All heavy atoms as TSV, in Angstrom:
chain	resi	resn	atom	element	x	y	z
A	1	MET	N	N	36.293	64.011	99.365
A	1	MET	CA	C	37.487	64.814	99.158
A	1	MET	C	C	37.785	64.940	97.677
A	1	MET	O	O	37.396	64.102	96.887
A	1	MET	CB	C	38.677	64.170	99.860
A	1	MET	CG	C	38.580	64.158	101.378
A	1	MET	SD	S	40.169	63.818	102.137
A	1	MET	CE	C	40.900	65.396	102.063
A	2	PHE	N	N	38.507	65.977	97.361
A	2	PHE	CA	C	38.906	66.192	95.982
A	2	PHE	C	C	40.202	65.457	95.706
A	2	PHE	O	O	41.061	65.344	96.561
A	2	PHE	CB	C	39.131	67.685	95.711
A	2	PHE	CG	C	37.892	68.493	95.885
A	2	PHE	CD1	C	37.719	69.302	96.998
A	2	PHE	CD2	C	36.890	68.453	94.938
A	2	PHE	CE1	C	36.584	70.053	97.158
A	2	PHE	CE2	C	35.753	69.200	95.082
A	2	PHE	CZ	C	35.594	70.003	96.204
A	3	SER	N	N	40.323	64.952	94.509
A	3	SER	CA	C	41.606	64.362	94.132
A	3	SER	C	C	42.279	65.297	93.131
A	3	SER	O	O	41.741	65.571	92.068
A	3	SER	CB	C	41.403	62.966	93.523
A	3	SER	OG	O	40.789	63.075	92.268
A	4	HIS	N	N	43.426	65.835	93.539
A	4	HIS	CA	C	44.172	66.766	92.696
A	4	HIS	C	C	45.354	66.038	92.079
A	4	HIS	O	O	45.998	65.228	92.743
A	4	HIS	CB	C	44.704	67.944	93.520
A	4	HIS	CG	C	43.623	68.782	94.111
A	4	HIS	ND1	N	42.858	69.626	93.364
A	4	HIS	CD2	C	43.180	68.895	95.386
A	4	HIS	CE1	C	41.994	70.232	94.156
A	4	HIS	NE2	N	42.161	69.808	95.387
A	5	PRO	N	N	45.635	66.342	90.851
A	5	PRO	CA	C	46.854	65.785	90.271
A	5	PRO	C	C	48.070	66.302	91.050
A	5	PRO	O	O	48.033	67.361	91.650
A	5	PRO	CB	C	46.870	66.323	88.844
A	5	PRO	CG	C	45.515	66.849	88.582
A	5	PRO	CD	C	44.884	67.129	89.899
A	6	LYS	N	N	49.131	65.528	91.045
A	6	LYS	CA	C	50.319	65.887	91.811
A	6	LYS	C	C	50.896	67.235	91.369
A	6	LYS	O	O	51.408	67.996	92.178
A	6	LYS	CB	C	51.368	64.791	91.669
A	6	LYS	CG	C	52.536	64.955	92.591
A	6	LYS	CD	C	53.465	63.767	92.552
A	6	LYS	CE	C	54.569	63.956	93.571
A	6	LYS	NZ	N	55.416	62.794	93.676
A	7	GLY	N	N	50.810	67.530	90.103
A	7	GLY	CA	C	51.332	68.793	89.585
A	7	GLY	C	C	50.649	69.996	90.200
A	7	GLY	O	O	51.279	71.031	90.426
A	8	ASP	N	N	49.362	69.908	90.473
A	8	ASP	CA	C	48.651	71.031	91.075
A	8	ASP	C	C	49.172	71.326	92.476
A	8	ASP	O	O	49.335	72.476	92.862
A	8	ASP	CB	C	47.150	70.749	91.132
A	8	ASP	CG	C	46.497	70.812	89.766
A	8	ASP	OD1	O	47.101	71.393	88.839
A	8	ASP	OD2	O	45.383	70.269	89.627
A	9	ARG	N	N	49.430	70.271	93.259
A	9	ARG	CA	C	49.964	70.471	94.608
A	9	ARG	C	C	51.378	71.042	94.557
A	9	ARG	O	O	51.734	71.894	95.363
A	9	ARG	CB	C	49.953	69.165	95.387
A	9	ARG	CG	C	48.580	68.842	95.925
A	9	ARG	CD	C	48.668	67.717	96.906
A	9	ARG	NE	N	48.037	66.567	96.270
A	9	ARG	CZ	C	48.247	65.319	96.588
A	9	ARG	NH1	N	49.099	65.022	97.534
A	9	ARG	NH2	N	47.618	64.353	95.966
A	10	ASN	N	N	52.174	70.552	93.610
A	10	ASN	CA	C	53.535	71.072	93.478
A	10	ASN	C	C	53.524	72.541	93.064
A	10	ASN	O	O	54.287	73.341	93.592
A	10	ASN	CB	C	54.336	70.252	92.468
A	10	ASN	CG	C	54.722	68.894	93.001
A	10	ASN	OD1	O	54.714	68.679	94.200
A	10	ASN	ND2	N	55.050	67.990	92.091
A	11	ALA	N	N	52.664	72.870	92.112
A	11	ALA	CA	C	52.572	74.266	91.672
A	11	ALA	C	C	52.102	75.151	92.815
A	11	ALA	O	O	52.617	76.264	93.008
A	11	ALA	CB	C	51.620	74.378	90.482
A	12	ALA	N	N	51.143	74.678	93.590
A	12	ALA	CA	C	50.661	75.449	94.736
A	12	ALA	C	C	51.766	75.631	95.770
A	12	ALA	O	O	51.923	76.711	96.340
A	12	ALA	CB	C	49.450	74.767	95.357
A	13	ALA	N	N	52.550	74.597	95.998
A	13	ALA	CA	C	53.650	74.686	96.961
A	13	ALA	C	C	54.714	75.670	96.486
A	13	ALA	O	O	55.228	76.472	97.266
A	13	ALA	CB	C	54.263	73.315	97.195
A	14	VAL	N	N	55.040	75.629	95.200
A	14	VAL	CA	C	56.032	76.548	94.641
A	14	VAL	C	C	55.526	77.987	94.730
A	14	VAL	O	O	56.264	78.894	95.125
A	14	VAL	CB	C	56.381	76.167	93.184
A	14	VAL	CG1	C	57.167	77.269	92.504
A	14	VAL	CG2	C	57.141	74.858	93.153
A	15	ASN	N	N	54.268	78.205	94.379
A	15	ASN	CA	C	53.702	79.549	94.461
A	15	ASN	C	C	53.663	80.047	95.902
A	15	ASN	O	O	53.959	81.219	96.167
A	15	ASN	CB	C	52.294	79.584	93.854
A	15	ASN	CG	C	52.324	79.542	92.350
A	15	ASN	OD1	O	53.304	79.935	91.729
A	15	ASN	ND2	N	51.244	79.053	91.752
A	16	SER	N	N	53.322	79.182	96.823
A	16	SER	CA	C	53.297	79.551	98.232
A	16	SER	C	C	54.690	79.933	98.719
A	16	SER	O	O	54.866	80.938	99.413
A	16	SER	CB	C	52.745	78.403	99.064
A	16	SER	OG	O	52.806	78.702	100.434
A	17	TYR	N	N	55.685	79.146	98.348
A	17	TYR	CA	C	57.065	79.440	98.742
A	17	TYR	C	C	57.526	80.765	98.140
A	17	TYR	O	O	58.143	81.589	98.822
A	17	TYR	CB	C	57.988	78.308	98.303
A	17	TYR	CG	C	59.431	78.578	98.633
A	17	TYR	CD1	C	59.893	78.489	99.938
A	17	TYR	CD2	C	60.331	78.929	97.634
A	17	TYR	CE1	C	61.221	78.751	100.245
A	17	TYR	CE2	C	61.653	79.193	97.933
A	17	TYR	CZ	C	62.090	79.106	99.241
A	17	TYR	OH	O	63.401	79.374	99.532
A	18	ARG	N	N	57.208	80.986	96.872
A	18	ARG	CA	C	57.591	82.227	96.202
A	18	ARG	C	C	56.960	83.431	96.897
A	18	ARG	O	O	57.620	84.452	97.118
A	18	ARG	CB	C	57.178	82.186	94.729
A	18	ARG	CG	C	57.647	83.391	93.921
A	18	ARG	CD	C	57.348	83.247	92.431
A	18	ARG	NE	N	56.005	82.780	92.136
A	18	ARG	CZ	C	54.930	83.579	92.042
A	18	ARG	NH1	N	55.051	84.864	92.219
A	18	ARG	NH2	N	53.750	83.079	91.751
A	19	MET	N	N	55.680	83.323	97.263
A	19	MET	CA	C	55.009	84.424	97.952
A	19	MET	C	C	55.640	84.669	99.324
A	19	MET	O	O	55.796	85.817	99.740
A	19	MET	CB	C	53.517	84.139	98.085
A	19	MET	CG	C	52.758	84.307	96.784
A	19	MET	SD	S	50.970	84.260	96.965
A	19	MET	CE	C	50.702	82.548	97.388
A	20	ASP	N	N	56.023	83.593	100.027
A	20	ASP	CA	C	56.685	83.747	101.324
A	20	ASP	C	C	58.007	84.485	101.182
A	20	ASP	O	O	58.329	85.381	101.966
A	20	ASP	CB	C	56.920	82.389	101.980
A	20	ASP	CG	C	55.648	81.750	102.506
A	20	ASP	OD1	O	54.628	82.469	102.647
A	20	ASP	OD2	O	55.672	80.531	102.775
A	21	VAL	N	N	58.780	84.118	100.168
A	21	VAL	CA	C	60.075	84.758	99.940
A	21	VAL	C	C	59.888	86.225	99.572
A	21	VAL	O	O	60.590	87.107	100.100
A	21	VAL	CB	C	60.870	84.007	98.850
A	21	VAL	CG1	C	62.088	84.799	98.404
A	21	VAL	CG2	C	61.270	82.623	99.349
A	22	GLU	N	N	58.952	86.518	98.693
A	22	GLU	CA	C	58.713	87.904	98.289
A	22	GLU	C	C	58.185	88.742	99.449
A	22	GLU	O	O	58.571	89.898	99.619
A	22	GLU	CB	C	57.745	87.947	97.111
A	22	GLU	CG	C	58.362	87.435	95.821
A	22	GLU	CD	C	57.383	87.394	94.663
A	22	GLU	OE1	O	56.218	87.799	94.841
A	22	GLU	OE2	O	57.797	86.943	93.580
A	23	THR	N	N	57.338	88.157	100.284
A	23	THR	CA	C	56.822	88.866	101.453
A	23	THR	C	C	57.948	89.169	102.434
A	23	THR	O	O	58.048	90.268	102.965
A	23	THR	CB	C	55.724	88.035	102.147
A	23	THR	OG1	O	54.672	87.795	101.209
A	23	THR	CG2	C	55.162	88.746	103.353
A	24	ALA	N	N	58.806	88.191	102.663
A	24	ALA	CA	C	59.946	88.405	103.558
A	24	ALA	C	C	60.864	89.495	103.012
A	24	ALA	O	O	61.379	90.318	103.770
A	24	ALA	CB	C	60.722	87.104	103.741
A	25	SER	N	N	61.030	89.530	101.708
A	25	SER	CA	C	61.854	90.563	101.085
A	25	SER	C	C	61.241	91.948	101.265
A	25	SER	O	O	61.945	92.921	101.557
A	25	SER	CB	C	62.034	90.252	99.601
A	25	SER	OG	O	62.769	91.267	98.973
A	26	LEU	N	N	59.933	92.052	101.102
A	26	LEU	CA	C	59.256	93.328	101.306
A	26	LEU	C	C	59.350	93.795	102.750
A	26	LEU	O	O	59.585	94.979	103.024
A	26	LEU	CB	C	57.786	93.228	100.889
A	26	LEU	CG	C	57.513	93.172	99.395
A	26	LEU	CD1	C	56.036	92.856	99.147
A	26	LEU	CD2	C	57.889	94.488	98.742
A	27	VAL	N	N	59.187	92.879	103.674
A	27	VAL	CA	C	59.294	93.225	105.096
A	27	VAL	C	C	60.707	93.697	105.411
A	27	VAL	O	O	60.902	94.698	106.109
A	27	VAL	CB	C	58.897	92.021	105.976
A	27	VAL	CG1	C	59.251	92.257	107.429
A	27	VAL	CG2	C	57.410	91.730	105.837
A	28	ARG	N	N	61.703	93.014	104.893
A	28	ARG	CA	C	63.095	93.402	105.109
A	28	ARG	C	C	63.368	94.789	104.535
A	28	ARG	O	O	64.030	95.620	105.169
A	28	ARG	CB	C	64.028	92.371	104.470
A	28	ARG	CG	C	65.445	92.432	104.965
A	28	ARG	CD	C	66.304	91.273	104.440
A	28	ARG	NE	N	65.619	89.999	104.451
A	28	ARG	CZ	C	65.357	89.254	103.359
A	28	ARG	NH1	N	65.726	89.677	102.180
A	28	ARG	NH2	N	64.735	88.107	103.469
A	29	ALA	N	N	62.843	95.073	103.351
A	29	ALA	CA	C	63.031	96.394	102.748
A	29	ALA	C	C	62.354	97.476	103.590
A	29	ALA	O	O	62.922	98.560	103.791
A	29	ALA	CB	C	62.474	96.401	101.326
A	30	ALA	N	N	61.167	97.212	104.095
A	30	ALA	CA	C	60.474	98.181	104.946
A	30	ALA	C	C	61.252	98.423	106.236
A	30	ALA	O	O	61.371	99.570	106.693
A	30	ALA	CB	C	59.065	97.687	105.256
A	31	GLU	N	N	61.803	97.368	106.823
A	31	GLU	CA	C	62.611	97.525	108.032
A	31	GLU	C	C	63.863	98.344	107.750
A	31	GLU	O	O	64.269	99.177	108.570
A	31	GLU	CB	C	62.984	96.159	108.599
A	31	GLU	CG	C	61.825	95.416	109.209
A	31	GLU	CD	C	62.162	93.987	109.586
A	31	GLU	OE1	O	63.218	93.466	109.145
A	31	GLU	OE2	O	61.368	93.389	110.339
A	32	ASP	N	N	64.485	98.132	106.592
A	32	ASP	CA	C	65.671	98.912	106.219
A	32	ASP	C	C	65.333	100.388	106.062
A	32	ASP	O	O	66.099	101.260	106.492
A	32	ASP	CB	C	66.292	98.369	104.927
A	32	ASP	CG	C	66.964	97.021	105.105
A	32	ASP	OD1	O	67.196	96.616	106.265
A	32	ASP	OD2	O	67.240	96.366	104.082
A	33	ILE	N	N	64.190	100.677	105.451
A	33	ILE	CA	C	63.772	102.072	105.275
A	33	ILE	C	C	63.492	102.714	106.632
A	33	ILE	O	O	63.893	103.857	106.887
A	33	ILE	CB	C	62.543	102.164	104.353
A	33	ILE	CG1	C	62.951	101.816	102.927
A	33	ILE	CG2	C	61.911	103.546	104.400
A	33	ILE	CD1	C	61.799	101.679	101.966
A	34	LEU	N	N	62.819	101.984	107.518
A	34	LEU	CA	C	62.556	102.510	108.860
A	34	LEU	C	C	63.850	102.771	109.614
A	34	LEU	O	O	63.995	103.782	110.302
A	34	LEU	CB	C	61.668	101.548	109.642
A	34	LEU	CG	C	60.215	101.494	109.216
A	34	LEU	CD1	C	59.488	100.361	109.951
A	34	LEU	CD2	C	59.530	102.811	109.493
A	35	SER	N	N	64.802	101.875	109.479
A	35	SER	CA	C	66.094	102.046	110.134
A	35	SER	C	C	66.812	103.279	109.593
A	35	SER	O	O	67.376	104.070	110.357
A	35	SER	CB	C	66.949	100.806	109.926
A	35	SER	OG	O	68.222	100.975	110.483
A	36	LEU	N	N	66.794	103.453	108.290
A	36	LEU	CA	C	67.434	104.606	107.673
A	36	LEU	C	C	66.796	105.911	108.146
A	36	LEU	O	O	67.487	106.862	108.503
A	36	LEU	CB	C	67.349	104.507	106.147
A	36	LEU	CG	C	67.879	105.701	105.364
A	36	LEU	CD1	C	69.370	105.892	105.610
A	36	LEU	CD2	C	67.578	105.535	103.893
A	37	THR	N	N	65.466	105.962	108.169
A	37	THR	CA	C	64.799	107.186	108.609
A	37	THR	C	C	65.081	107.454	110.087
A	37	THR	O	O	65.226	108.615	110.486
A	37	THR	CB	C	63.283	107.138	108.356
A	37	THR	OG1	O	62.726	106.007	109.018
A	37	THR	CG2	C	62.969	107.093	106.867
A	38	ARG	N	N	65.176	106.413	110.892
A	38	ARG	CA	C	65.509	106.593	112.309
A	38	ARG	C	C	66.893	107.201	112.465
A	38	ARG	O	O	67.102	108.149	113.236
A	38	ARG	CB	C	65.433	105.264	113.046
A	38	ARG	CG	C	65.652	105.396	114.538
A	38	ARG	CD	C	65.587	104.062	115.273
A	38	ARG	NE	N	64.470	103.250	114.846
A	38	ARG	CZ	C	64.573	102.032	114.305
A	38	ARG	NH1	N	65.757	101.489	114.124
A	38	ARG	NH2	N	63.515	101.351	113.956
A	39	VAL	N	N	67.865	106.691	111.711
A	39	VAL	CA	C	69.236	107.209	111.782
A	39	VAL	C	C	69.271	108.662	111.312
A	39	VAL	O	O	69.924	109.515	111.936
A	39	VAL	CB	C	70.196	106.333	110.948
A	39	VAL	CG1	C	71.542	107.000	110.774
A	39	VAL	CG2	C	70.353	104.969	111.592
A	40	LEU	N	N	68.567	108.965	110.225
A	40	LEU	CA	C	68.544	110.342	109.730
A	40	LEU	C	C	67.913	111.295	110.747
A	40	LEU	O	O	68.397	112.408	110.949
A	40	LEU	CB	C	67.799	110.418	108.403
A	40	LEU	CG	C	68.535	109.837	107.200
A	40	LEU	CD1	C	67.620	109.799	105.986
A	40	LEU	CD2	C	69.792	110.623	106.899
A	41	LYS	N	N	66.836	110.867	111.389
A	41	LYS	CA	C	66.204	111.702	112.414
A	41	LYS	C	C	67.154	111.942	113.578
A	41	LYS	O	O	67.253	113.066	114.089
A	41	LYS	CB	C	64.913	111.047	112.920
A	41	LYS	CG	C	63.772	111.133	111.955
A	41	LYS	CD	C	62.549	110.417	112.524
A	41	LYS	CE	C	61.415	110.376	111.538
A	41	LYS	NZ	N	60.253	109.637	112.058
A	42	GLU	N	N	67.856	110.898	114.013
A	42	GLU	CA	C	68.805	111.051	115.112
A	42	GLU	C	C	69.923	112.005	114.728
A	42	GLU	O	O	70.309	112.867	115.519
A	42	GLU	CB	C	69.386	109.697	115.505
A	42	GLU	CG	C	68.421	108.796	116.221
A	42	GLU	CD	C	68.982	107.407	116.471
A	42	GLU	OE1	O	70.139	107.132	116.077
A	42	GLU	OE2	O	68.250	106.586	117.061
A	43	MET	N	N	70.438	111.863	113.507
A	43	MET	CA	C	71.502	112.751	113.056
A	43	MET	C	C	71.009	114.188	112.980
A	43	MET	O	O	71.720	115.122	113.355
A	43	MET	CB	C	72.026	112.285	111.691
A	43	MET	CG	C	72.804	110.991	111.753
A	43	MET	SD	S	73.270	110.366	110.128
A	43	MET	CE	C	74.414	111.612	109.593
A	44	TRP	N	N	69.804	114.383	112.524
A	44	TRP	CA	C	69.232	115.727	112.403
A	44	TRP	C	C	69.017	116.330	113.791
A	44	TRP	O	O	69.344	117.488	114.033
A	44	TRP	CB	C	67.937	115.659	111.615
A	44	TRP	CG	C	67.269	116.977	111.437
A	44	TRP	CD1	C	67.728	118.037	110.715
A	44	TRP	CD2	C	66.010	117.381	111.974
A	44	TRP	NE1	N	66.841	119.070	110.772
A	44	TRP	CE2	C	65.777	118.695	111.539
A	44	TRP	CE3	C	65.074	116.742	112.781
A	44	TRP	CZ2	C	64.629	119.383	111.892
A	44	TRP	CZ3	C	63.935	117.429	113.122
A	44	TRP	CH2	C	63.721	118.733	112.686
A	45	LEU	N	N	68.478	115.531	114.724
A	45	LEU	CA	C	68.200	116.040	116.067
A	45	LEU	C	C	69.471	116.390	116.831
A	45	LEU	O	O	69.501	117.352	117.595
A	45	LEU	CB	C	67.396	115.012	116.874
A	45	LEU	CG	C	65.936	114.868	116.479
A	45	LEU	CD1	C	65.299	113.702	117.227
A	45	LEU	CD2	C	65.171	116.150	116.768
A	46	PHE	N	N	70.533	115.626	116.635
A	46	PHE	CA	C	71.761	115.847	117.375
A	46	PHE	C	C	72.769	116.695	116.597
A	46	PHE	O	O	73.927	116.789	116.980
A	46	PHE	CB	C	72.366	114.512	117.808
A	46	PHE	CG	C	71.466	113.756	118.740
A	46	PHE	CD1	C	70.961	112.527	118.381
A	46	PHE	CD2	C	71.104	114.289	119.961
A	46	PHE	CE1	C	70.121	111.825	119.236
A	46	PHE	CE2	C	70.260	113.612	120.819
A	46	PHE	CZ	C	69.769	112.376	120.461
A	47	GLY	N	N	72.332	117.316	115.514
A	47	GLY	CA	C	73.149	118.298	114.819
A	47	GLY	C	C	74.179	117.760	113.858
A	47	GLY	O	O	75.062	118.488	113.438
A	48	LYS	N	N	74.089	116.503	113.484
A	48	LYS	CA	C	75.068	115.960	112.553
A	48	LYS	C	C	74.666	116.157	111.094
A	48	LYS	O	O	75.472	115.965	110.203
A	48	LYS	CB	C	75.294	114.471	112.827
A	48	LYS	CG	C	75.944	114.215	114.161
A	48	LYS	CD	C	76.190	112.744	114.365
A	48	LYS	CE	C	76.807	112.496	115.725
A	48	LYS	NZ	N	77.017	111.074	115.964
A	49	VAL	N	N	73.433	116.552	110.862
A	49	VAL	CA	C	72.960	116.812	109.504
A	49	VAL	C	C	72.738	118.313	109.381
A	49	VAL	O	O	72.082	118.918	110.218
A	49	VAL	CB	C	71.648	116.059	109.213
A	49	VAL	CG1	C	71.083	116.463	107.868
A	49	VAL	CG2	C	71.880	114.563	109.260
A	50	GLN	N	N	73.293	118.901	108.361
A	50	GLN	CA	C	73.144	120.338	108.160
A	50	GLN	C	C	72.102	120.599	107.089
A	50	GLN	O	O	72.030	119.881	106.098
A	50	GLN	CB	C	74.475	120.956	107.737
A	50	GLN	CG	C	75.541	120.816	108.797
A	50	GLN	CD	C	76.851	121.411	108.340
A	50	GLN	OE1	O	77.004	121.757	107.172
A	50	GLN	NE2	N	77.785	121.532	109.239
A	51	ALA	N	N	71.323	121.619	107.310
A	51	ALA	CA	C	70.321	122.008	106.323
A	51	ALA	C	C	71.021	122.645	105.126
A	51	ALA	O	O	72.171	123.079	105.212
A	51	ALA	CB	C	69.322	122.971	106.932
A	52	VAL	N	N	70.334	122.724	104.028
A	52	VAL	CA	C	70.888	123.330	102.827
A	52	VAL	C	C	71.199	124.791	103.117
A	52	VAL	O	O	70.385	125.518	103.686
A	52	VAL	CB	C	69.887	123.201	101.652
A	52	VAL	CG1	C	70.389	123.966	100.441
A	52	VAL	CG2	C	69.658	121.742	101.319
A	53	GLY	N	N	72.385	125.212	102.739
A	53	GLY	CA	C	72.774	126.604	102.925
A	53	GLY	C	C	73.520	126.857	104.226
A	53	GLY	O	O	73.997	127.962	104.450
A	54	THR	N	N	73.652	125.888	105.097
A	54	THR	CA	C	74.348	126.091	106.361
A	54	THR	C	C	75.785	125.598	106.311
A	54	THR	O	O	76.547	125.841	107.232
A	54	THR	CB	C	73.617	125.378	107.519
A	54	THR	OG1	O	73.579	123.988	107.241
A	54	THR	CG2	C	72.219	125.916	107.695
A	55	ASN	N	N	76.151	124.947	105.247
A	55	ASN	CA	C	77.508	124.451	105.075
A	55	ASN	C	C	78.437	125.637	104.846
A	55	ASN	O	O	78.130	126.570	104.108
A	55	ASN	CB	C	77.546	123.495	103.882
A	55	ASN	CG	C	78.862	122.787	103.746
A	55	ASN	OD1	O	79.867	123.179	104.315
A	55	ASN	ND2	N	78.854	121.717	102.974
A	56	GLU	N	N	79.612	125.621	105.478
A	56	GLU	CA	C	80.561	126.729	105.338
A	56	GLU	C	C	81.001	126.920	103.890
A	56	GLU	O	O	81.140	128.055	103.423
A	56	GLU	CB	C	81.779	126.481	106.222
A	56	GLU	CG	C	81.487	126.572	107.699
A	56	GLU	CD	C	82.718	126.275	108.541
A	56	GLU	OE1	O	83.846	126.451	108.042
A	56	GLU	OE2	O	82.542	125.869	109.682
A	57	ALA	N	N	81.224	125.839	103.189
A	57	ALA	CA	C	81.640	125.938	101.787
A	57	ALA	C	C	80.552	126.593	100.947
A	57	ALA	O	O	80.843	127.411	100.063
A	57	ALA	CB	C	81.982	124.561	101.232
A	58	GLU	N	N	79.293	126.248	101.217
A	58	GLU	CA	C	78.191	126.875	100.486
A	58	GLU	C	C	78.123	128.368	100.789
A	58	GLU	O	O	77.878	129.178	99.897
A	58	GLU	CB	C	76.861	126.215	100.852
A	58	GLU	CG	C	76.685	124.816	100.309
A	58	GLU	CD	C	75.345	124.224	100.708
A	58	GLU	OE1	O	74.349	124.963	100.748
A	58	GLU	OE2	O	75.300	123.022	100.973
A	59	GLN	N	N	78.350	128.742	102.041
A	59	GLN	CA	C	78.307	130.153	102.410
A	59	GLN	C	C	79.444	130.926	101.749
A	59	GLN	O	O	79.246	132.047	101.253
A	59	GLN	CB	C	78.367	130.304	103.931
A	59	GLN	CG	C	77.104	129.822	104.617
A	59	GLN	CD	C	77.217	129.838	106.129
A	59	GLN	OE1	O	78.293	130.047	106.685
A	59	GLN	NE2	N	76.096	129.580	106.797
A	60	ARG	N	N	80.651	130.344	101.713
A	60	ARG	CA	C	81.783	131.000	101.046
A	60	ARG	C	C	81.511	131.154	99.559
A	60	ARG	O	O	81.810	132.196	98.963
A	60	ARG	CB	C	83.063	130.196	101.273
A	60	ARG	CG	C	83.637	130.336	102.652
A	60	ARG	CD	C	85.063	129.793	102.727
A	60	ARG	NE	N	85.169	128.424	102.223
A	60	ARG	CZ	C	85.184	127.340	102.973
A	60	ARG	NH1	N	85.085	127.454	104.281
A	60	ARG	NH2	N	85.292	126.149	102.433
A	61	ALA	N	N	80.946	130.127	98.939
A	61	ALA	CA	C	80.633	130.199	97.512
A	61	ALA	C	C	79.591	131.274	97.248
A	61	ALA	O	O	79.677	132.006	96.246
A	61	ALA	CB	C	80.138	128.851	97.014
A	62	GLU	N	N	78.618	131.396	98.144
A	62	GLU	CA	C	77.586	132.421	97.977
A	62	GLU	C	C	78.186	133.823	98.095
A	62	GLU	O	O	77.871	134.707	97.301
A	62	GLU	CB	C	76.480	132.231	99.026
A	62	GLU	CG	C	75.285	133.121	98.840
A	62	GLU	CD	C	74.511	132.849	97.563
A	62	GLU	OE1	O	74.519	131.707	97.078
A	62	GLU	OE2	O	73.910	133.806	97.041
A	63	VAL	N	N	79.069	134.033	99.063
A	63	VAL	CA	C	79.727	135.337	99.217
A	63	VAL	C	C	80.584	135.633	97.995
A	63	VAL	O	O	80.577	136.755	97.472
A	63	VAL	CB	C	80.587	135.338	100.509
A	63	VAL	CG1	C	81.493	136.558	100.555
A	63	VAL	CG2	C	79.678	135.296	101.726
A	64	SER	N	N	81.296	134.638	97.515
A	64	SER	CA	C	82.129	134.821	96.323
A	64	SER	C	C	81.267	135.143	95.106
A	64	SER	O	O	81.619	136.027	94.311
A	64	SER	CB	C	82.932	133.547	96.069
A	64	SER	OG	O	83.713	133.680	94.906
A	65	ALA	N	N	80.134	134.470	94.961
A	65	ALA	CA	C	79.246	134.732	93.827
A	65	ALA	C	C	78.681	136.149	93.897
A	65	ALA	O	O	78.565	136.817	92.886
A	65	ALA	CB	C	78.123	133.719	93.806
A	66	LYS	N	N	78.354	136.591	95.097
A	66	LYS	CA	C	77.837	137.960	95.238
A	66	LYS	C	C	78.920	138.979	94.907
A	66	LYS	O	O	78.646	140.027	94.320
A	66	LYS	CB	C	77.322	138.180	96.665
A	66	LYS	CG	C	75.991	137.489	96.909
A	66	LYS	CD	C	75.495	137.745	98.310
A	66	LYS	CE	C	74.172	136.993	98.524
A	66	LYS	NZ	N	73.668	137.171	99.881
A	67	GLY	N	N	80.170	138.660	95.278
A	67	GLY	CA	C	81.293	139.551	94.939
A	67	GLY	C	C	81.486	139.642	93.441
A	67	GLY	O	O	81.741	140.728	92.895
A	68	VAL	N	N	81.350	138.545	92.741
A	68	VAL	CA	C	81.481	138.538	91.285
A	68	VAL	C	C	80.330	139.305	90.658
A	68	VAL	O	O	80.498	140.082	89.711
A	68	VAL	CB	C	81.544	137.101	90.751
A	68	VAL	CG1	C	81.431	137.077	89.234
A	68	VAL	CG2	C	82.823	136.417	91.203
A	69	GLU	N	N	79.143	139.133	91.214
A	69	GLU	CA	C	77.970	139.803	90.686
A	69	GLU	C	C	78.070	141.310	90.829
A	69	GLU	O	O	77.722	142.062	89.925
A	69	GLU	CB	C	76.717	139.297	91.437
A	69	GLU	CG	C	75.427	139.910	90.966
A	69	GLU	CD	C	74.258	139.415	91.796
A	69	GLU	OE1	O	74.383	139.355	93.024
A	69	GLU	OE2	O	73.232	139.086	91.174
A	70	GLU	N	N	78.624	141.755	91.969
A	70	GLU	CA	C	78.761	143.202	92.200
A	70	GLU	C	C	79.879	143.798	91.365
A	70	GLU	O	O	79.861	144.981	91.072
A	70	GLU	CB	C	78.993	143.449	93.681
A	70	GLU	CG	C	77.771	143.115	94.535
A	70	GLU	CD	C	78.080	143.192	96.019
A	70	GLU	OE1	O	79.237	143.475	96.398
A	70	GLU	OE2	O	77.152	142.948	96.808
A	71	GLY	N	N	80.825	142.945	90.995
A	71	GLY	CA	C	81.851	143.357	90.070
A	71	GLY	C	C	83.008	143.945	90.701
A	71	GLY	O	O	83.785	144.672	90.629
């Protein structure tokens, strides 16, 4: 068997723990992104999200801009 100084085992343990924490953080971030995209898809499918240009305020502003343009 190999004999390792105690510092090597401690450093390996710290690095292993750090990698576990960072991996868990990445997994959590990926789950959050998946959750967000799921909610956005549901909102889009059930009509709670409006496409650009379908908002009433945008349509009124467009009509007003055309009126100004025509003079």
